[in-house]
Steps between C-alpha positions, in 0.01 A plus 500: 500500500582739215758245369246225474249734316779606258607134451136407419453784250823415335415129472155585372665717215731213407222257476287721284786552252580134487137417434476767235811369317408141526141550383594521129426130427117437482364156487305401185193311595529174304193282440516146366317480177189292541467164314218263514153557665617490869409822678794473747824349444782457744807725452768300325839468675670645191325843528772766501473851629570806291599855583552802295785730628457851350864602624680233312240453227494129556235222540621273777368139496539310837439121490569188715640267223169297466531571137825461307439830311255753419416655149421861553318731235424865577232625270378850443130545578452779257644305195471136626871453375739293693777766579726251698525123480758323715555202723611511860641227737265307730633701799418834327698785347468861409389623156622848374195694387666833443421476128125508559307817413249660746196257474309238693628154459410128576755256619424143400716243687480133379673241728675188369189315637278701253332703769442862389495798722399856393517857649508849401725794559549843371830641392539886563 
């Protein structure tokens, strides 16, 4: 019985450490930029997911190939200046943001189908 309890405690500690180490990449909540007068629009198939990894200082774009590429702009909210402009593959990629200063930023992702997605993140 003591061995089972010890095993359970050991496994709990390992799981807690794995969760703490893997929790560095936070999802950026992307919203499709609204166009037209419709109140609700279906989510386009080319909508990517974006994550900000504080450990590697990268933005990770995850997509399914419904767009052949994505134009990505990272804009400082305090200065409204585009700090990084790049293009990633339709299946996604990572973007090094280690050059960004501590600030809040808006990421603007435009698909090859001209759908625009925006979200905010803070670099600290």
